[in-house]
MIGUSE-820176 format. One line per 4 residues: number of its first residue (from 1); their letters; for each residue x, z, y of C-alpha. Coordinates in steps of 0.001 Angstrom, whole numbers. Layout:
<nodes>
NUM = A = X:Z:Y | ...
</nodes>
This chain:
<nodes>
1 = XXXX = 51589:22859:60180 | 49337:21072:57687 | 48867:17317:57905 | 46031:15866:55799
5 = XXXX = 45974:12278:54507 | 42299:11362:54352 | 40632:8084:53467 | 38449:6106:51091
9 = XXXX = 39587:5664:47470 | 42036:2813:46858 | 43265:2472:50455 | 46910:3251:49598
13 = XXXX = 47013:6940:50551 | 49266:7820:47619 | 51808:5140:48563 | 51926:6363:52169
17 = XXXX = 52192:9953:50883 | 55160:8841:48766 | 56793:7286:51845 | 56273:10383:53981
21 = XXXX = 57394:13043:51494 | 60539:13633:49513 | 60846:13870:45752 | 59677:17482:45569
25 = XXXX = 55880:17422:45440 | 53294:19738:43923 | 50138:18732:42038 | 47448:21422:42038
29 = XXXX = 43823:21903:41111 | 41764:22965:44094 | 40655:26593:43467 | 37463:26755:41412
33 = XXXX = 37539:23052:40462 | 39350:20598:38195 | 39923:18215:41120 | 43615:17551:41776
37 = XXXX = 45363:17073:45085 | 49038:16559:45853 | 51145:18160:48546 | 54702:17725:49765
41 = XXXX = 56778:18328:52868 | 58195:16298:55731 | 60583:17178:58524 | 59087:16070:61847
45 = XXXX = 61423:16412:64805 | 62543:20078:64675 | 59994:21550:62278 | 58819:21226:58674
49 = XXXX = 55225:20180:57993 | 53142:20192:54842 | 51564:16862:53875 | 48413:16980:51709
53 = XXXX = 47062:13898:49915 | 43326:14613:49703 | 41073:13095:47015 | 39527:9797:48109
57 = XXXX = 36266:10183:50044 | 33786:7707:51501 | 31953:10231:53660 | 31977:13808:54927
61 = XXXX = 28595:14324:53232 | 29892:15014:49700 | 28365:13151:46749 | 30791:14473:44103
65 = XXXX = 33365:17220:43478 | 36276:15132:44794 | 34541:14613:48149 | 33654:18323:48286
69 = XXXX = 37350:19175:47924 | 38304:16618:50588 | 35853:18220:53050 | 37230:21717:52290
73 = XXXX = 40795:20506:52843 | 39808:19187:56282 | 39048:22754:57368 | 42617:23778:56482
77 = XXXX = 44290:20844:58278 | 45949:20889:61705 | 46335:17102:61973 | 44450:14343:60116
81 = XXXX = 45985:10983:59250 | 43024:8739:58430 | 44293:5983:56113 | 42131:2890:56574
85 = XXXX = 42089:-337:54553 | 42691:-3003:57191 | 41138:-5654:54926 | 37847:-3716:54729
89 = XXXX = 37557:-2237:58196 | 33757:-2145:58382 | 33272:142:55372 | 36257:2379:56202
93 = XXXX = 35138:3032:59780 | 32179:5123:58572 | 34528:7940:57509 | 36629:7494:60672
97 = XXXX = 33626:7900:62975 | 32328:10882:60960 | 35733:12569:61432 | 35662:11890:65175
101 = XXXX = 32082:13140:65503 | 32154:16214:63265 | 35710:17458:62796 | 37144:17629:66303
105 = XXXX = 40783:17804:65203 | 43847:15766:66240 | 43551:12374:64543 | 45749:9332:64004
109 = XXXX = 44758:6199:62085 | 47089:4427:59653 | 45713:884:59424 | 47132:249:55960
113 = XXXX = 47555:-2979:53944 | 48371:-4763:57181 | 50308:-7409:55238 | 47170:-8389:53307
117 = XXXX = 45202:-9132:56484 | 47522:-12092:57098 | 46845:-13489:53625 | 43089:-13068:54035
121 = XXXX = 42799:-14620:57496 | 41861:-11324:59206 | 42999:-10642:62780 | 42503:-7173:64302
125 = XXXX = 43109:-6349:67949 | 44935:-3011:67646 | 44880:-2203:71373 | 41109:-2723:71602
129 = XXXX = 40557:-538:68542 | 42729:2224:70050 | 40740:2076:73302 | 37347:2221:71563
133 = XXXX = 38231:5082:69190 | 40455:6900:71727 | 43103:7723:69104 | 46442:6230:68081
137 = XXXX = 46179:3352:65568 | 49324:2325:63669 | 49432:-769:61393 | 51205:135:58136
141 = XXXX = 52165:-1329:54780 | 52844:1435:52277 | 54520:-946:49835 | 57167:-2237:52227
145 = XXXX = 57346:823:54495 | 56285:-1201:57544 | 54906:1065:60274 | 55723:4366:58505
149 = XXXX = 58441:5345:60991 | 56133:4532:63909 | 53377:6584:62254 | 55666:9637:62136
153 = XXXX = 56819:9135:65742 | 53219:8798:66937 | 52456:12257:65563 | 53888:13490:68877
157 = XXXX = 51035:11756:70706 | 48253:12752:68320 | 45092:14029:70043 | 41414:14797:69580
161 = XXXX = 39285:11745:70326 | 36984:12024:73328 | 34657:9305:71960 | 30982:10344:72389
165 = XXXX = 28884:9511:69374 | 25990:11709:70205 | 23157:9219:70353 | 24680:6317:68452
169 = XXXX = 23256:4523:65420 | 26550:4756:63488 | 26233:1493:61502 | 25125:-423:64603
173 = XXXX = 28137:994:66443 | 30442:-29:63571 | 29024:-3563:63794 | 29774:-3664:67520
177 = XXXX = 33352:-2456:66907 | 33944:-5114:64231 | 32563:-7856:66505 | 34842:-6699:69299
181 = XXXX = 38165:-6189:67454 | 38107:-8409:64339 | 38214:-12178:63890 | 38138:-14093:60618
185 = XXXX = 39657:-17504:59936 | 39373:-19842:56946 | 41722:-19394:53984 | 41986:-21215:50671
189 = XXXX = 41172:-19663:47295 | 44437:-18376:45832 | 45685:-17795:42295 | 45355:-14021:42879
193 = XXXX = 41684:-14535:43812 | 41227:-16399:40536 | 42857:-13539:38582 | 40660:-10975:40331
197 = XXXX = 37488:-12862:39438 | 38376:-13679:35840 | 39278:-10047:35115 | 35918:-8610:36219
201 = XXXX = 33300:-11276:35373 | 32158:-11591:31707 | 32713:-13213:29313 | 36368:-13957:30184
205 = XXXX = 36855:-10453:31532 | 36542:-9089:27976 | 39185:-11510:26740 | 41507:-10412:29555
209 = XXXX = 40791:-6737:28750 | 41699:-7173:25071 | 44868:-9030:26077 | 45891:-6336:28589
213 = XXXX = 45308:-3551:26046 | 47274:-5331:23297 | 50200:-6096:25618 | 50108:-2508:26911
217 = XXXX = 50293:-1141:23368 | 53203:-3406:22530 | 55108:-2224:25608 | 54225:1433:24994
221 = XXXX = 55290:1318:21370 | 58486:-592:22181 | 59551:1864:24911 | 58535:4930:22890
225 = XXXX = 60329:3826:19712 | 63389:2739:21680 | 63665:6174:23301 | 63188:7933:19948
229 = XXXX = 65571:5750:17917 | 68360:5311:20438 | 68259:8412:22652 | 66371:11413:21279
233 = XXXX = 67075:11142:17535 | 70821:10507:18039 | 70972:13466:20443 | 69296:15823:17986
237 = XXXX = 71329:14504:15048 | 74757:14474:16679 | 74603:17335:19183 | 71653:19627:18581
241 = XXXX = 71698:19851:14763 | 75266:21272:14524 | 74259:24045:16946 | 71150:24883:14911
245 = XXXX = 73089:24905:11628 | 75708:27168:13201 | 72994:29543:14421 | 71352:29426:10979
249 = XXXX = 74596:30526:9331 | 74729:33576:11622 | 71241:34748:10611 | 70203:35684:7065
253 = XXXX = 68101:32885:5573 | 65289:35193:4392 | 65242:37079:7675 | 61979:37089:9686
257 = XXXX = 63846:35933:12795 | 65429:33069:10849 | 61971:31928:9738 | 60584:32136:13260
261 = XXXX = 63533:30556:15103 | 64947:28099:12539 | 62272:27812:9844 | 62718:26528:6305
265 = XXXX = 65885:24393:5990 | 66691:25022:2310 | 66435:21293:1534 | 68164:20234:4735
269 = XXXX = 67327:20328:8426 | 64029:18431:8755 | 62709:18909:12274 | 59166:17797:11459
273 = XXXX = 58396:20326:8714 | 60791:23270:9183 | 58320:25035:11542 | 61004:26897:13532
277 = XXXX = 60617:27413:17270 | 64105:25995:17914 | 63650:23162:15396 | 60092:21851:15120
281 = XXXX = 59019:23632:18307 | 61629:21769:20369 | 61776:18497:18441 | 58043:17694:18240
285 = XXXX = 57182:17878:21976 | 60495:16482:23251 | 61599:13906:20660 | 58255:12854:19140
289 = XXXX = 55682:13280:21906 | 57610:12955:25201 | 58828:9359:24573 | 55244:8171:24064
293 = XXXX = 54002:10285:26984 | 56648:8637:29174 | 55841:5105:28008 | 52069:5642:28305
297 = XXXX = 52230:7098:31786 | 54585:4294:32810 | 52123:1604:31681 | 49123:3567:32981
301 = XXXX = 50757:3899:36423 | 51339:141:36525 | 47698:-577:35613 | 46559:1919:38271
305 = XXXX = 48822:610:41014 | 48087:-3092:40545 | 44346:-2301:40579 | 43370:-3234:37007
309 = XXXX = 42208:160:35698 | 38976:292:37779 | 38075:-3162:36423 | 38538:-2006:32837
313 = XXXX = 36447:1111:33533 | 33563:-954:34910 | 33669:-3305:31894 | 33465:-345:29481
317 = XXXX = 30827:1583:31421 | 27754:316:29531 | 29217:1193:26116 | 30492:4611:27162
321 = XXXX = 27160:5546:28715 | 25661:5327:25232 | 28178:7996:24215 | 27412:10356:27098
325 = XXXX = 30389:9279:29204 | 31129:6779:31947 | 33549:3894:31999 | 36591:5950:32974
329 = XXXX = 36501:7446:29456 | 38528:4367:28521 | 41565:6216:29940 | 41678:9138:27416
333 = XXXX = 40667:6675:24684 | 43601:4357:25385 | 45986:7256:25926 | 44824:8916:22700
337 = XXXX = 45589:5805:20682 | 49210:6125:21772 | 49514:9913:21649 | 46656:12416:21575
341 = XXXX = 48492:14810:23931 | 48261:12655:27107 | 44770:11684:25943 | 43825:15369:25857
345 = XXXX = 45443:15940:29254 | 43430:13103:30796 | 40079:14693:29872 | 40445:16522:33183
349 = XXXX = 39246:13257:34751 | 35753:14496:33911 | 34259:17123:36182 | 31200:18030:34067
353 = XXXX = 31818:20313:31061 | 29502:18164:28920 | 31509:15003:29546 | 34800:16770:28959
357 = XXXX = 33536:18248:25673 | 32282:14878:24389 | 35473:13056:25407 | 37774:15704:23896
361 = XXXX = 35797:15949:20643 | 35664:12172:20135 | 39388:11984:20861 | 40287:14741:18387
365 = XXXX = 38020:13462:15614 | 38221:9690:15585 | 41172:8480:17689 | 44401:8330:15614
369 = XXXX = 47662:8320:17558 | 50143:5435:17421 | 52467:7296:15024 | 49580:8007:12645
373 = XXXX = 48339:4411:12891 | 51813:3149:11969 | 52009:5540:9007 | 48547:4571:7692
377 = XXXX = 49575:913:7816 | 52813:1771:6001 | 51094:3746:3220 | 48060:1495:2652
381 = XXXX = 49392:-1881:3794 | 51228:-2579:507 | 47877:-2532:-1328 | 46279:-5049:1010
385 = XXXX = 45271:-5449:4662 | 41583:-5018:3833 | 42095:-1351:2911 | 43807:-655:6234
389 = XXXX = 40954:-2445:8026 | 38333:-371:6156 | 39976:2886:7285 | 40097:1873:10954
393 = XXXX = 36596:367:10896 | 35331:3630:9395 | 36930:5616:12239 | 35511:3204:14823
397 = XXXX = 32034:3491:13286 | 32350:7293:13281 | 33422:7254:16966 | 30272:5346:17972
401 = XXXX = 27830:7336:15783 | 29256:10739:16717 | 29300:9869:20436 | 25686:8689:20234
405 = XXXX = 24611:11929:18486 | 26497:14164:20936 | 24904:12320:23841 | 21459:12757:22285
409 = XXXX = 21670:16452:21403 | 23862:17945:24149 | 21903:18876:27269 | 22738:17080:30470
413 = XXXX = 22968:13566:31881 | 25609:10859:31873 | 26795:10346:35458 | 26945:6925:37009
417 = XXXX = 30334:5370:37656 | 30864:4833:41370 | 34084:2883:41642 | 35362:486:44192
421 = XXXX = 37141:-2520:42725 | 40358:-2860:44766 | 42186:-6182:45144 | 45300:-6749:43041
425 = XXXX = 48347:-5399:44826 | 52103:-5392:44520 | 53672:-2351:42904 | 55925:-14:44838
429 = XXXX = 58689:976:42368 | 59444:4117:44368 | 55813:5270:44361 | 55422:4356:40688
433 = XXXX = 58414:6384:39527 | 57489:9315:41746 | 54023:9363:40147 | 55649:9083:36705
437 = XXXX = 57983:12000:37478 | 55077:14179:38681 | 53154:13533:35450 | 56151:14137:33172
441 = XXXX = 57064:17276:35090 | 53526:18552:34606 | 53683:17787:30866 | 56956:19677:30473
445 = XXXX = 55687:22700:32404 | 52122:22883:31088 | 51985:21286:27619 | 55323:22204:26006
449 = XXXX = 54842:26013:26206 | 51493:25661:24425 | 53062:23492:21725 | 55655:26208:21145
453 = XXXX = 52866:28782:20900 | 51058:26673:18287 | 54228:26217:16219 | 54847:29967:16367
457 = XXXX = 51345:30714:15046 | 51654:28216:12165 | 55100:29588:11340 | 53833:33157:11134
461 = XXXX = 50983:32032:8841 | 53523:30355:6568 | 55830:33389:6551 | 53072:35758:5475
465 = XXXX = 51808:33319:2774 | 48477:32814:4530 | 48801:29040:4035 | 49173:29459:242
469 = XXXX = 46065:31637:225 | 44123:28940:2099 | 45287:26311:-398 | 43677:28244:-3273
473 = XXXX = 40418:28626:-1352 | 40103:24924:-520 | 40985:23503:-3951 | 37265:23110:-4987
477 = XXXX = 36543:21232:-1761 | 39545:18977:-2289 | 38776:18153:-5919 | 34991:18042:-6261
481 = XXXX = 33823:16829:-2857 | 36693:14687:-1567 | 38105:13564:-4912 | 41652:14571:-3961
485 = XXXX = 44118:16489:-6142 | 44932:20111:-5133 | 48497:19025:-4239 | 47090:17114:-1269
489 = XXXX = 46302:20391:503 | 49911:20621:1661 | 49543:17292:3483 | 46342:18429:5192
493 = XXXX = 47970:21674:6287 | 51025:19834:7628 | 48563:17582:9465 | 47880:20459:11823
497 = XXXX = 51456:20047:13016 | 52044:16291:12668 | 49408:13956:11284 | 51804:11033:10794
501 = XXXX = 54125:13219:8688 | 51092:14407:6708 | 50078:10821:5896 | 53599:10185:4653
505 = XXXX = 53327:13206:2345 | 50613:11374:355 | 53199:8847:-897 | 54951:11015:-3556
509 = XXXX = 51606:12256:-4954 | 50831:8954:-6749 | 47313:8787:-5321 | 44953:5902:-6036
513 = XXXX = 43997:3494:-3245 | 40606:5212:-2941 | 42235:8652:-2657 | 44704:7362:-64
517 = XXXX = 41866:5906:2019 | 39820:9112:1808 | 42901:11210:2625 | 43823:9075:5648
521 = XXXX = 40279:9267:7029 | 40075:13046:6550 | 43474:13541:8181 | 42354:11538:11200
525 = XXXX = 39063:13456:11461 | 39543:17039:10425 | 41713:18621:13121 | 43971:17620:16019
529 = XXXX = 47691:18189:15644 | 48967:21468:17083 | 50262:19793:20263 | 46817:18346:21026
533 = XXXX = 45042:21488:19873 | 46814:23813:22290 | 46369:21402:25203 | 42631:21130:24452
537 = XXXX = 42321:24925:24416 | 43668:24899:27962 | 41430:22019:29078 | 38173:23064:27337
541 = XXXX = 38545:26824:27172 | 38350:28965:24032 | 34540:28886:23726 | 34130:25091:23847
545 = XXXX = 37214:24566:21686 | 35725:26768:18957 | 32544:24657:19084 | 34609:21487:18860
549 = XXXX = 36638:22821:15907 | 33491:23799:13995 | 32123:20308:14601 | 35407:18776:13355
553 = XXXX = 35261:20805:10137 | 31622:19867:9472 | 32283:16175:10218 | 35420:16175:8027
557 = XXXX = 33512:17616:5040 | 30624:15151:5429 | 32769:12082:6185 | 35252:12875:3402
561 = XXXX = 32428:13287:863 | 30667:10154:2158 | 33847:8065:2004 | 34539:9273:-1544
565 = XXXX = 31024:8241:-2683 | 30898:4919:-797 | 34359:3796:-1949 | 33402:4669:-5544
569 = XXXX = 30229:2567:-5223 | 32365:-303:-3875 | 34521:-1:-7009 | 37634:853:-5005
573 = X = 39917:2845:-7259
</nodes>
């Protein structure tokens, strides 16, 4: 039996889904689309049923891909649980009545956010609503679990509504229902109301947005660095390294298999540059990327669940439209600033190939990750804050100009952002950590294998001296156009694996401030790290990724040359 959770966006379907299902859930793309839906299982009485959390939909007449998927899932369902926002009954009833009129399947209504109706002075006569709609109506609160048990028990009594809608003006009928079952009473403006208004209405909304982003970055960096310094690095140093060194001693050091599995450890076991599958291939995704992925998804889930993310998307919509995107592009942008891998993963938010290409290319070219940002500050900061500021302002300027040009020359239109702004809500820790586990599980299953593949390819190129050959070819470009010494090629090549490590490799080369600035900008622009690269291949496809890579190379050559000339004119040496 398949039970479908169906409702408008932001009505708490995911929280109810979390209450109904166990820990084992599956996130899938609906066949032929990039739209995700989640499914799990529940034991009802003596049998096991599949619960499907459909994408949010306002109507059964689809206006986007998500609503198309929701309509297709209805056809597969045996029972429909229509999750309704009790605080916004009028708007939600449109979908309910469309289901009753057109679907003709057993239906039960979960009148969710029942606790909030009390705070807002809303009274709903449940018995009258049941009688009018001719289906079971159960008040629920996904956060506290109120009504969930009753909802499951009522599945025994689920039935097809006999309500005749044949000749009704649907909005007139909704108005009559609201008049009959709902009463409003006066309530005072609360502190939460004040927070909701100040976080969406300019100019203070922009101040709040900057504050939220800065606090989020502080939390993300703190959690990520804590996990790296106190859990992952000690584990690799104290437990994993002895095993690798033991394995290394059993294999000849010049052996092909040693190079592939362990890599180069002649000067000691350095996980970031050894290039072995069991060294760099394991360490980079698990000890360097995973901690930031965890911390970012943790903060992102909080911002989603309290209802702030839609507000931030609406605030950014005007700017992002100039770049060929809509406001939700703030998600991969923010994620990319922490770690490009989750940023790359989040480009699947965009349904149109054009949007996805623009978002992924801007991310790869001009959004440095947190580790790279920290390293740039470390390398350039000792010469003065202004040089660090120039590098980041240059990348920001490039982000805007490149986005504007891509929007102008790529065929297609920028879609409008159609988002409902939900009220601020309490967080359900259980739902939050389940969502976090689903996302981490996906990262481990989908992203890590591609990272290993990328490390393997780079390792093979190193083993057969292809990298040394490339260094000789690119020396003229390095010296004459970018003003960098030939020795810097090693840093740029390492940048394909880890850009933060590559920035650090500039330090022993005794570069001038100008050369350091040019090098940092080129490293940020020229190519994503291997972890991001392999994820983007999966998200964009080979054809679009090749286009993106060619664009990166062209931009890197032009920007590197331009930075070299401009910094020389500014007498930076």
